mmJSON file of the N, C-alpha and C atoms, coordinates in Angstrom:
{"data_MODEL":{"atom_site":{
"group_PDB":["ATOM","ATOM","ATOM","ATOM","ATOM","ATOM","ATOM","ATOM","ATOM","ATOM","ATOM","ATOM","ATOM","ATOM","ATOM","ATOM","ATOM","ATOM","ATOM","ATOM","ATOM","ATOM","ATOM","ATOM","ATOM","ATOM","ATOM","ATOM","ATOM","ATOM","ATOM","ATOM","ATOM","ATOM","ATOM","ATOM","ATOM","ATOM","ATOM","ATOM","ATOM","ATOM","ATOM","ATOM","ATOM","ATOM","ATOM","ATOM","ATOM","ATOM","ATOM","ATOM","ATOM","ATOM","ATOM","ATOM","ATOM","ATOM","ATOM","ATOM","ATOM","ATOM","ATOM","ATOM","ATOM","ATOM","ATOM","ATOM","ATOM","ATOM","ATOM","ATOM","ATOM","ATOM","ATOM","ATOM","ATOM","ATOM","ATOM","ATOM","ATOM","ATOM","ATOM","ATOM","ATOM","ATOM","ATOM","ATOM","ATOM","ATOM","ATOM","ATOM","ATOM","ATOM","ATOM","ATOM","ATOM","ATOM","ATOM","ATOM","ATOM","ATOM","ATOM","ATOM","ATOM","ATOM","ATOM","ATOM","ATOM","ATOM","ATOM","ATOM","ATOM","ATOM","ATOM","ATOM","ATOM","ATOM","ATOM","ATOM","ATOM","ATOM","ATOM","ATOM","ATOM","ATOM","ATOM","ATOM","ATOM","ATOM","ATOM","ATOM","ATOM","ATOM","ATOM","ATOM","ATOM","ATOM","ATOM","ATOM","ATOM","ATOM","ATOM","ATOM","ATOM","ATOM","ATOM","ATOM","ATOM","ATOM","ATOM","ATOM","ATOM","ATOM","ATOM","ATOM","ATOM","ATOM","ATOM","ATOM","ATOM","ATOM","ATOM","ATOM","ATOM","ATOM","ATOM","ATOM","ATOM","ATOM","ATOM","ATOM","ATOM","ATOM","ATOM","ATOM","ATOM","ATOM","ATOM","ATOM","ATOM","ATOM","ATOM","ATOM","ATOM","ATOM","ATOM","ATOM","ATOM","ATOM","ATOM","ATOM","ATOM","ATOM","ATOM","ATOM","ATOM","ATOM","ATOM","ATOM","ATOM","ATOM","ATOM","ATOM","ATOM","ATOM","ATOM"],
"id":[1,2,3,4,5,6,7,8,9,10,11,12,13,14,15,16,17,18,19,20,21,22,23,24,25,26,27,28,29,30,31,32,33,34,35,36,37,38,39,40,41,42,43,44,45,46,47,48,49,50,51,52,53,54,55,56,57,58,59,60,61,62,63,64,65,66,67,68,69,70,71,72,73,74,75,76,77,78,79,80,81,82,83,84,85,86,87,88,89,90,91,92,93,94,95,96,97,98,99,100,101,102,103,104,105,106,107,108,109,110,111,112,113,114,115,116,117,118,119,120,121,122,123,124,125,126,127,128,129,130,131,132,133,134,135,136,137,138,139,140,141,142,143,144,145,146,147,148,149,150,151,152,153,154,155,156,157,158,159,160,161,162,163,164,165,166,167,168,169,170,171,172,173,174,175,176,177,178,179,180,181,182,183,184,185,186,187,188,189,190,191,192,193,194,195,196,197,198,199,200,201,202,203,204,205,206,207],
"type_symbol":["N","C","C","N","C","C","N","C","C","N","C","C","N","C","C","N","C","C","N","C","C","N","C","C","N","C","C","N","C","C","N","C","C","N","C","C","N","C","C","N","C","C","N","C","C","N","C","C","N","C","C","N","C","C","N","C","C","N","C","C","N","C","C","N","C","C","N","C","C","N","C","C","N","C","C","N","C","C","N","C","C","N","C","C","N","C","C","N","C","C","N","C","C","N","C","C","N","C","C","N","C","C","N","C","C","N","C","C","N","C","C","N","C","C","N","C","C","N","C","C","N","C","C","N","C","C","N","C","C","N","C","C","N","C","C","N","C","C","N","C","C","N","C","C","N","C","C","N","C","C","N","C","C","N","C","C","N","C","C","N","C","C","N","C","C","N","C","C","N","C","C","N","C","C","N","C","C","N","C","C","N","C","C","N","C","C","N","C","C","N","C","C","N","C","C","N","C","C","N","C","C","N","C","C","N","C","C"],
"label_atom_id":["N","CA","C","N","CA","C","N","CA","C","N","CA","C","N","CA","C","N","CA","C","N","CA","C","N","CA","C","N","CA","C","N","CA","C","N","CA","C","N","CA","C","N","CA","C","N","CA","C","N","CA","C","N","CA","C","N","CA","C","N","CA","C","N","CA","C","N","CA","C","N","CA","C","N","CA","C","N","CA","C","N","CA","C","N","CA","C","N","CA","C","N","CA","C","N","CA","C","N","CA","C","N","CA","C","N","CA","C","N","CA","C","N","CA","C","N","CA","C","N","CA","C","N","CA","C","N","CA","C","N","CA","C","N","CA","C","N","CA","C","N","CA","C","N","CA","C","N","CA","C","N","CA","C","N","CA","C","N","CA","C","N","CA","C","N","CA","C","N","CA","C","N","CA","C","N","CA","C","N","CA","C","N","CA","C","N","CA","C","N","CA","C","N","CA","C","N","CA","C","N","CA","C","N","CA","C","N","CA","C","N","CA","C","N","CA","C","N","CA","C","N","CA","C","N","CA","C","N","CA","C","N","CA","C","N","CA","C","N","CA","C"],
"label_alt_id":[null,null,null,null,null,null,null,null,null,null,null,null,null,null,null,null,null,null,null,null,null,null,null,null,null,null,null,null,null,null,null,null,null,null,null,null,null,null,null,null,null,null,null,null,null,null,null,null,null,null,null,null,null,null,null,null,null,null,null,null,null,null,null,null,null,null,null,null,null,null,null,null,null,null,null,null,null,null,null,null,null,null,null,null,null,null,null,null,null,null,null,null,null,null,null,null,null,null,null,null,null,null,null,null,null,null,null,null,null,null,null,null,null,null,null,null,null,null,null,null,null,null,null,null,null,null,null,null,null,null,null,null,null,null,null,null,null,null,null,null,null,null,null,null,null,null,null,null,null,null,null,null,null,null,null,null,null,null,null,null,null,null,null,null,null,null,null,null,null,null,null,null,null,null,null,null,null,null,null,null,null,null,null,null,null,null,null,null,null,null,null,null,null,null,null,null,null,null,null,null,null,null,null,null,null,null,null],
"label_comp_id":["MET","MET","MET","ALA","ALA","ALA","LYS","LYS","LYS","VAL","VAL","VAL","GLU","GLU","GLU","GLN","GLN","GLN","VAL","VAL","VAL","LEU","LEU","LEU","SER","SER","SER","LEU","LEU","LEU","GLU","GLU","GLU","PRO","PRO","PRO","GLN","GLN","GLN","HIS","HIS","HIS","GLY","GLY","GLY","LEU","LEU","LEU","LYS","LYS","LYS","PHE","PHE","PHE","GLN","GLN","GLN","GLY","GLY","GLY","PRO","PRO","PRO","PHE","PHE","PHE","THR","THR","THR","ASP","ASP","ASP","VAL","VAL","VAL","VAL","VAL","VAL","THR","THR","THR","THR","THR","THR","ASN","ASN","ASN","LEU","LEU","LEU","LYS","LYS","LYS","LEU","LEU","LEU","GLY","GLY","GLY","ASN","ASN","ASN","PRO","PRO","PRO","THR","THR","THR","ASP","ASP","ASP","ARG","ARG","ARG","ASN","ASN","ASN","VAL","VAL","VAL","CYS","CYS","CYS","PHE","PHE","PHE","LYS","LYS","LYS","VAL","VAL","VAL","LYS","LYS","LYS","THR","THR","THR","THR","THR","THR","ALA","ALA","ALA","LEU","LEU","LEU","ARG","ARG","ARG","ARG","ARG","ARG","TYR","TYR","TYR","CYS","CYS","CYS","VAL","VAL","VAL","ARG","ARG","ARG","PRO","PRO","PRO","ASN","ASN","ASN","SER","SER","SER","GLY","GLY","GLY","VAL","VAL","VAL","MET","MET","MET","PRO","PRO","PRO","GLY","GLY","GLY","PRO","PRO","PRO","LEU","LEU","LEU","SER","SER","SER","MET","MET","MET","CYS","CYS","CYS","ARG","ARG","ARG"],
"label_asym_id":["A","A","A","A","A","A","A","A","A","A","A","A","A","A","A","A","A","A","A","A","A","A","A","A","A","A","A","A","A","A","A","A","A","A","A","A","A","A","A","A","A","A","A","A","A","A","A","A","A","A","A","A","A","A","A","A","A","A","A","A","A","A","A","A","A","A","A","A","A","A","A","A","A","A","A","A","A","A","A","A","A","A","A","A","A","A","A","A","A","A","A","A","A","A","A","A","A","A","A","A","A","A","A","A","A","A","A","A","A","A","A","A","A","A","A","A","A","A","A","A","A","A","A","A","A","A","A","A","A","A","A","A","A","A","A","A","A","A","A","A","A","A","A","A","A","A","A","A","A","A","A","A","A","A","A","A","A","A","A","A","A","A","A","A","A","A","A","A","A","A","A","A","A","A","A","A","A","A","A","A","A","A","A","A","A","A","A","A","A","A","A","A","A","A","A","A","A","A","A","A","A","A","A","A","A","A","A"],
"label_entity_id":["1","1","1","1","1","1","1","1","1","1","1","1","1","1","1","1","1","1","1","1","1","1","1","1","1","1","1","1","1","1","1","1","1","1","1","1","1","1","1","1","1","1","1","1","1","1","1","1","1","1","1","1","1","1","1","1","1","1","1","1","1","1","1","1","1","1","1","1","1","1","1","1","1","1","1","1","1","1","1","1","1","1","1","1","1","1","1","1","1","1","1","1","1","1","1","1","1","1","1","1","1","1","1","1","1","1","1","1","1","1","1","1","1","1","1","1","1","1","1","1","1","1","1","1","1","1","1","1","1","1","1","1","1","1","1","1","1","1","1","1","1","1","1","1","1","1","1","1","1","1","1","1","1","1","1","1","1","1","1","1","1","1","1","1","1","1","1","1","1","1","1","1","1","1","1","1","1","1","1","1","1","1","1","1","1","1","1","1","1","1","1","1","1","1","1","1","1","1","1","1","1","1","1","1","1","1","1"],
"label_seq_id":[1,1,1,2,2,2,3,3,3,4,4,4,5,5,5,6,6,6,7,7,7,8,8,8,9,9,9,10,10,10,11,11,11,12,12,12,13,13,13,14,14,14,15,15,15,16,16,16,17,17,17,18,18,18,19,19,19,20,20,20,21,21,21,22,22,22,23,23,23,24,24,24,25,25,25,26,26,26,27,27,27,28,28,28,29,29,29,30,30,30,31,31,31,32,32,32,33,33,33,34,34,34,35,35,35,36,36,36,37,37,37,38,38,38,39,39,39,40,40,40,41,41,41,42,42,42,43,43,43,44,44,44,45,45,45,46,46,46,47,47,47,48,48,48,49,49,49,50,50,50,51,51,51,52,52,52,53,53,53,54,54,54,55,55,55,56,56,56,57,57,57,58,58,58,59,59,59,60,60,60,61,61,61,62,62,62,63,63,63,64,64,64,65,65,65,66,66,66,67,67,67,68,68,68,69,69,69],
"pdbx_PDB_ins_code":[null,null,null,null,null,null,null,null,null,null,null,null,null,null,null,null,null,null,null,null,null,null,null,null,null,null,null,null,null,null,null,null,null,null,null,null,null,null,null,null,null,null,null,null,null,null,null,null,null,null,null,null,null,null,null,null,null,null,null,null,null,null,null,null,null,null,null,null,null,null,null,null,null,null,null,null,null,null,null,null,null,null,null,null,null,null,null,null,null,null,null,null,null,null,null,null,null,null,null,null,null,null,null,null,null,null,null,null,null,null,null,null,null,null,null,null,null,null,null,null,null,null,null,null,null,null,null,null,null,null,null,null,null,null,null,null,null,null,null,null,null,null,null,null,null,null,null,null,null,null,null,null,null,null,null,null,null,null,null,null,null,null,null,null,null,null,null,null,null,null,null,null,null,null,null,null,null,null,null,null,null,null,null,null,null,null,null,null,null,null,null,null,null,null,null,null,null,null,null,null,null,null,null,null,null,null,null],
"Cartn_x":[143.297,142.539,143.169,143.342,143.963,143.042,143.648,142.879,142.288,141.021,140.309,140.702,141.036,141.421,140.203,140.333,139.266,139.3,138.239,138.23,137.398,136.214,135.349,135.751,135.576,135.73,134.351,134.241,132.964,132.997,131.885,131.74,130.355,130.202,131.218,131.87,133.082,133.853,133.422,132.958,132.789,131.377,130.381,129.025,128.093,126.81,125.779,125.126,124.783,124.088,122.707,121.69,120.325,119.896,119.338,118.88,117.369,116.867,115.453,114.737,113.46,112.625,112.308,112.131,111.894,110.404,109.556,108.122,107.722,108.643,108.405,109.636,109.609,110.752,111.96,113.101,114.344,115.332,116.033,117.009,118.388,119.365,120.769,121.441,122.625,123.31,124.605,124.881,126.166,126.679,127.85,128.427,129.489,129.324,130.296,131.108,132.388,133.24,134.106,134.304,135.166,136.381,137.498,138.674,139.52,139.063,139.852,139.4,140.091,139.696,138.932,138.482,137.732,136.292,135.391,134.046,134.085,133.312,133.263,131.799,131.462,130.117,130.038,128.834,128.635,127.279,127.189,125.919,125.929,124.865,124.724,123.725,124.124,123.28,122.943,121.784,121.362,121.05,121.23,120.94,119.479,118.755,117.364,116.545,116.16,115.487,114.198,113.439,112.154,112.337,113.478,113.686,114.467,115.295,116.16,115.96,115.815,115.638,116.827,117.514,118.675,118.37,118.512,118.28,119.339,120.012,120.014,120.825,120.413,121.119,122.212,122.284,123.366,123.503,124.649,124.851,126.286,126.589,127.931,128.404,129.566,130.177,131.192,130.877,131.844,133.048,134.196,135.365,135.523,136.333,137.087,136.353,136.654,136.231,134.733,133.927,132.47,132.009,130.822,130.225,128.799,128.333,126.911,126.459,125.292,124.736,123.477],
"Cartn_y":[169.763,169.577,170.412,169.828,170.511,171.605,172.636,173.738,173.253,173.576,173.189,174.117,173.549,174.349,175.053,176.339,177.115,176.776,176.122,175.665,176.619,177.003,177.862,179.325,180.065,181.507,182.103,183.163,183.805,185.259,185.71,187.1,187.592,188.487,189.207,188.275,188.593,187.705,187.768,188.93,189.104,189.3,189.376,189.559,190.012,189.791,190.211,191.49,192.354,193.603,193.597,193.889,193.946,195.393,195.846,197.217,197.258,198.166,198.286,199.02,199.258,199.111,197.642,197.317,195.95,195.641,196.325,196.057,194.937,194.508,193.402,192.539,191.498,190.601,191.349,191.187,191.809,190.701,190.787,189.755,190.343,189.499,189.821,188.544,188.663,187.496,187.181,185.899,185.374,184.503,184.821,184.09,183.132,181.847,180.823,180.431,180.251,179.819,178.635,177.688,176.543,176.659,177.164,177.331,176.052,174.955,173.717,172.835,171.736,170.791,169.596,169.761,168.738,169.192,168.205,168.541,168.968,170.022,170.529,170.647,170.103,170.254,171.557,172.158,173.342,173.266,173.977,174.121,175.48,176.249,177.59,177.514,177.987,177.966,179.404,179.568,180.863,180.704,181.782,181.758,182.159,182.581,183.006,182.365,181.12,180.354,180.979,181.637,182.232,183.55,184.175,185.485,185.398,184.384,184.284,182.959,183.02,181.837,181.783,180.682,180.521,179.47,179.82,178.877,179.012,177.968,176.659,176.706,175.955,176.013,174.973,174.054,173.063,172.54,171.942,171.38,170.956,170.609,170.201,171.147,171.711,172.584,171.742,171.367,170.576,171.45,170.886,171.635,171.376,172.068,173.226,174.528,175.51,176.894,177.078,176.428,176.593,177.695,178.242,179.316,178.986,179.455,179.295,180.621,181.096,182.344,182.065],
"Cartn_z":[-154.665,-155.878,-157.0,-158.167,-159.301,-159.87,-160.362,-160.977,-162.285,-162.52,-163.723,-164.873,-165.998,-167.179,-167.738,-168.046,-168.703,-170.165,-170.654,-172.043,-172.907,-172.473,-173.272,-173.148,-174.216,-174.163,-173.974,-173.154,-172.852,-173.316,-173.828,-174.22,-173.851,-172.92,-172.157,-171.107,-170.714,-169.828,-168.381,-167.901,-166.453,-165.961,-166.824,-166.337,-167.428,-167.205,-168.149,-167.654,-168.581,-168.241,-168.933,-168.137,-168.655,-168.68,-169.808,-169.994,-169.781,-168.912,-168.646,-169.782,-169.695,-168.5,-168.232,-166.98,-166.567,-166.359,-167.114,-167.061,-168.0,-168.873,-169.818,-169.854,-170.655,-170.778,-171.369,-170.751,-171.188,-171.502,-172.618,-172.99,-173.157,-173.019,-173.312,-173.782,-174.36,-174.937,-174.211,-174.108,-173.679,-174.793,-175.289,-176.42,-175.883,-176.203,-175.812,-177.033,-176.87,-177.973,-177.541,-178.424,-178.174,-179.102,-178.572,-179.416,-179.586,-178.993,-179.045,-180.215,-180.401,-181.411,-180.804,-179.552,-178.837,-178.64,-178.413,-177.994,-176.554,-176.194,-174.82,-174.409,-173.233,-172.68,-171.885,-171.836,-171.028,-170.328,-169.193,-168.477,-167.853,-168.068,-167.507,-166.355,-165.19,-164.009,-163.609,-162.981,-162.449,-160.975,-160.212,-158.807,-158.526,-159.535,-159.395,-160.496,-160.311,-161.362,-161.845,-160.986,-161.363,-162.112,-161.995,-162.635,-163.95,-164.108,-165.283,-166.005,-167.303,-168.139,-169.113,-169.152,-170.012,-171.052,-172.328,-173.43,-174.471,-174.906,-174.279,-172.979,-171.972,-170.701,-170.584,-171.541,-171.567,-172.984,-173.258,-174.567,-174.784,-176.006,-176.393,-177.482,-177.292,-178.301,-179.063,-180.296,-181.075,-181.502,-181.528,-182.022,-183.497,-184.203,-183.741,-184.011,-183.185,-183.368,-183.545,-182.688,-182.775,-181.831,-182.127,-181.301,-180.999,-179.857,-179.469,-178.895,-179.327,-178.796,-178.078],
"occupancy":[1.0,1.0,1.0,1.0,1.0,1.0,1.0,1.0,1.0,1.0,1.0,1.0,1.0,1.0,1.0,1.0,1.0,1.0,1.0,1.0,1.0,1.0,1.0,1.0,1.0,1.0,1.0,1.0,1.0,1.0,1.0,1.0,1.0,1.0,1.0,1.0,1.0,1.0,1.0,1.0,1.0,1.0,1.0,1.0,1.0,1.0,1.0,1.0,1.0,1.0,1.0,1.0,1.0,1.0,1.0,1.0,1.0,1.0,1.0,1.0,1.0,1.0,1.0,1.0,1.0,1.0,1.0,1.0,1.0,1.0,1.0,1.0,1.0,1.0,1.0,1.0,1.0,1.0,1.0,1.0,1.0,1.0,1.0,1.0,1.0,1.0,1.0,1.0,1.0,1.0,1.0,1.0,1.0,1.0,1.0,1.0,1.0,1.0,1.0,1.0,1.0,1.0,1.0,1.0,1.0,1.0,1.0,1.0,1.0,1.0,1.0,1.0,1.0,1.0,1.0,1.0,1.0,1.0,1.0,1.0,1.0,1.0,1.0,1.0,1.0,1.0,1.0,1.0,1.0,1.0,1.0,1.0,1.0,1.0,1.0,1.0,1.0,1.0,1.0,1.0,1.0,1.0,1.0,1.0,1.0,1.0,1.0,1.0,1.0,1.0,1.0,1.0,1.0,1.0,1.0,1.0,1.0,1.0,1.0,1.0,1.0,1.0,1.0,1.0,1.0,1.0,1.0,1.0,1.0,1.0,1.0,1.0,1.0,1.0,1.0,1.0,1.0,1.0,1.0,1.0,1.0,1.0,1.0,1.0,1.0,1.0,1.0,1.0,1.0,1.0,1.0,1.0,1.0,1.0,1.0,1.0,1.0,1.0,1.0,1.0,1.0,1.0,1.0,1.0,1.0,1.0,1.0],
"B_iso_or_equiv":[0.0,0.0,0.0,0.0,0.0,0.0,0.0,0.0,0.0,0.0,0.0,0.0,0.0,0.0,0.0,0.0,0.0,0.0,0.0,0.0,0.0,0.0,0.0,0.0,0.0,0.0,0.0,0.0,0.0,0.0,0.0,0.0,0.0,0.0,0.0,0.0,0.0,0.0,0.0,0.0,0.0,0.0,0.0,0.0,0.0,0.0,0.0,0.0,0.0,0.0,0.0,0.0,0.0,0.0,0.0,0.0,0.0,0.0,0.0,0.0,0.0,0.0,0.0,0.0,0.0,0.0,0.0,0.0,0.0,0.0,0.0,0.0,0.0,0.0,0.0,0.0,0.0,0.0,0.0,0.0,0.0,0.0,0.0,0.0,0.0,0.0,0.0,0.0,0.0,0.0,0.0,0.0,0.0,0.0,0.0,0.0,0.0,0.0,0.0,0.0,0.0,0.0,0.0,0.0,0.0,0.0,0.0,0.0,0.0,0.0,0.0,0.0,0.0,0.0,0.0,0.0,0.0,0.0,0.0,0.0,0.0,0.0,0.0,0.0,0.0,0.0,0.0,0.0,0.0,0.0,0.0,0.0,0.0,0.0,0.0,0.0,0.0,0.0,0.0,0.0,0.0,0.0,0.0,0.0,0.0,0.0,0.0,0.0,0.0,0.0,0.0,0.0,0.0,0.0,0.0,0.0,0.0,0.0,0.0,0.0,0.0,0.0,0.0,0.0,0.0,0.0,0.0,0.0,0.0,0.0,0.0,0.0,0.0,0.0,0.0,0.0,0.0,0.0,0.0,0.0,0.0,0.0,0.0,0.0,0.0,0.0,0.0,0.0,0.0,0.0,0.0,0.0,0.0,0.0,0.0,0.0,0.0,0.0,0.0,0.0,0.0,0.0,0.0,0.0,0.0,0.0,0.0],
"pdbx_formal_charge":[null,null,null,null,null,null,null,null,null,null,null,null,null,null,null,null,null,null,null,null,null,null,null,null,null,null,null,null,null,null,null,null,null,null,null,null,null,null,null,null,null,null,null,null,null,null,null,null,null,null,null,null,null,null,null,null,null,null,null,null,null,null,null,null,null,null,null,null,null,null,null,null,null,null,null,null,null,null,null,null,null,null,null,null,null,null,null,null,null,null,null,null,null,null,null,null,null,null,null,null,null,null,null,null,null,null,null,null,null,null,null,null,null,null,null,null,null,null,null,null,null,null,null,null,null,null,null,null,null,null,null,null,null,null,null,null,null,null,null,null,null,null,null,null,null,null,null,null,null,null,null,null,null,null,null,null,null,null,null,null,null,null,null,null,null,null,null,null,null,null,null,null,null,null,null,null,null,null,null,null,null,null,null,null,null,null,null,null,null,null,null,null,null,null,null,null,null,null,null,null,null,null,null,null,null,null,null],
"auth_seq_id":[1,1,1,2,2,2,3,3,3,4,4,4,5,5,5,6,6,6,7,7,7,8,8,8,9,9,9,10,10,10,11,11,11,12,12,12,13,13,13,14,14,14,15,15,15,16,16,16,17,17,17,18,18,18,19,19,19,20,20,20,21,21,21,22,22,22,23,23,23,24,24,24,25,25,25,26,26,26,27,27,27,28,28,28,29,29,29,30,30,30,31,31,31,32,32,32,33,33,33,34,34,34,35,35,35,36,36,36,37,37,37,38,38,38,39,39,39,40,40,40,41,41,41,42,42,42,43,43,43,44,44,44,45,45,45,46,46,46,47,47,47,48,48,48,49,49,49,50,50,50,51,51,51,52,52,52,53,53,53,54,54,54,55,55,55,56,56,56,57,57,57,58,58,58,59,59,59,60,60,60,61,61,61,62,62,62,63,63,63,64,64,64,65,65,65,66,66,66,67,67,67,68,68,68,69,69,69],
"auth_comp_id":["MET","MET","MET","ALA","ALA","ALA","LYS","LYS","LYS","VAL","VAL","VAL","GLU","GLU","GLU","GLN","GLN","GLN","VAL","VAL","VAL","LEU","LEU","LEU","SER","SER","SER","LEU","LEU","LEU","GLU","GLU","GLU","PRO","PRO","PRO","GLN","GLN","GLN","HIS","HIS","HIS","GLY","GLY","GLY","LEU","LEU","LEU","LYS","LYS","LYS","PHE","PHE","PHE","GLN","GLN","GLN","GLY","GLY","GLY","PRO","PRO","PRO","PHE","PHE","PHE","THR","THR","THR","ASP","ASP","ASP","VAL","VAL","VAL","VAL","VAL","VAL","THR","THR","THR","THR","THR","THR","ASN","ASN","ASN","LEU","LEU","LEU","LYS","LYS","LYS","LEU","LEU","LEU","GLY","GLY","GLY","ASN","ASN","ASN","PRO","PRO","PRO","THR","THR","THR","ASP","ASP","ASP","ARG","ARG","ARG","ASN","ASN","ASN","VAL","VAL","VAL","CYS","CYS","CYS","PHE","PHE","PHE","LYS","LYS","LYS","VAL","VAL","VAL","LYS","LYS","LYS","THR","THR","THR","THR","THR","THR","ALA","ALA","ALA","LEU","LEU","LEU","ARG","ARG","ARG","ARG","ARG","ARG","TYR","TYR","TYR","CYS","CYS","CYS","VAL","VAL","VAL","ARG","ARG","ARG","PRO","PRO","PRO","ASN","ASN","ASN","SER","SER","SER","GLY","GLY","GLY","VAL","VAL","VAL","MET","MET","MET","PRO","PRO","PRO","GLY","GLY","GLY","PRO","PRO","PRO","LEU","LEU","LEU","SER","SER","SER","MET","MET","MET","CYS","CYS","CYS","ARG","ARG","ARG"],
"auth_asym_id":["A","A","A","A","A","A","A","A","A","A","A","A","A","A","A","A","A","A","A","A","A","A","A","A","A","A","A","A","A","A","A","A","A","A","A","A","A","A","A","A","A","A","A","A","A","A","A","A","A","A","A","A","A","A","A","A","A","A","A","A","A","A","A","A","A","A","A","A","A","A","A","A","A","A","A","A","A","A","A","A","A","A","A","A","A","A","A","A","A","A","A","A","A","A","A","A","A","A","A","A","A","A","A","A","A","A","A","A","A","A","A","A","A","A","A","A","A","A","A","A","A","A","A","A","A","A","A","A","A","A","A","A","A","A","A","A","A","A","A","A","A","A","A","A","A","A","A","A","A","A","A","A","A","A","A","A","A","A","A","A","A","A","A","A","A","A","A","A","A","A","A","A","A","A","A","A","A","A","A","A","A","A","A","A","A","A","A","A","A","A","A","A","A","A","A","A","A","A","A","A","A","A","A","A","A","A","A"],
"auth_atom_id":["N","CA","C","N","CA","C","N","CA","C","N","CA","C","N","CA","C","N","CA","C","N","CA","C","N","CA","C","N","CA","C","N","CA","C","N","CA","C","N","CA","C","N","CA","C","N","CA","C","N","CA","C","N","CA","C","N","CA","C","N","CA","C","N","CA","C","N","CA","C","N","CA","C","N","CA","C","N","CA","C","N","CA","C","N","CA","C","N","CA","C","N","CA","C","N","CA","C","N","CA","C","N","CA","C","N","CA","C","N","CA","C","N","CA","C","N","CA","C","N","CA","C","N","CA","C","N","CA","C","N","CA","C","N","CA","C","N","CA","C","N","CA","C","N","CA","C","N","CA","C","N","CA","C","N","CA","C","N","CA","C","N","CA","C","N","CA","C","N","CA","C","N","CA","C","N","CA","C","N","CA","C","N","CA","C","N","CA","C","N","CA","C","N","CA","C","N","CA","C","N","CA","C","N","CA","C","N","CA","C","N","CA","C","N","CA","C","N","CA","C","N","CA","C","N","CA","C","N","CA","C","N","CA","C","N","CA","C","N","CA","C"],
"pdbx_PDB_model_num":[1,1,1,1,1,1,1,1,1,1,1,1,1,1,1,1,1,1,1,1,1,1,1,1,1,1,1,1,1,1,1,1,1,1,1,1,1,1,1,1,1,1,1,1,1,1,1,1,1,1,1,1,1,1,1,1,1,1,1,1,1,1,1,1,1,1,1,1,1,1,1,1,1,1,1,1,1,1,1,1,1,1,1,1,1,1,1,1,1,1,1,1,1,1,1,1,1,1,1,1,1,1,1,1,1,1,1,1,1,1,1,1,1,1,1,1,1,1,1,1,1,1,1,1,1,1,1,1,1,1,1,1,1,1,1,1,1,1,1,1,1,1,1,1,1,1,1,1,1,1,1,1,1,1,1,1,1,1,1,1,1,1,1,1,1,1,1,1,1,1,1,1,1,1,1,1,1,1,1,1,1,1,1,1,1,1,1,1,1,1,1,1,1,1,1,1,1,1,1,1,1,1,1,1,1,1,1]
}}}
């Protein structure tokens, strides 16, 4: 199977960090960037659906040079 080309840029690149206290809702940001001149679809998945809510969890990033927070 061919290697899939990485199209979107991610910030942070390697993981999200959540700052406590965890007695209330805690948020953090993932920034997606589309450096191409093409439209790119994305979908964010979580392994713990009841603990983490992602909004928007999917969409289309129109090119060129668009960003989604």
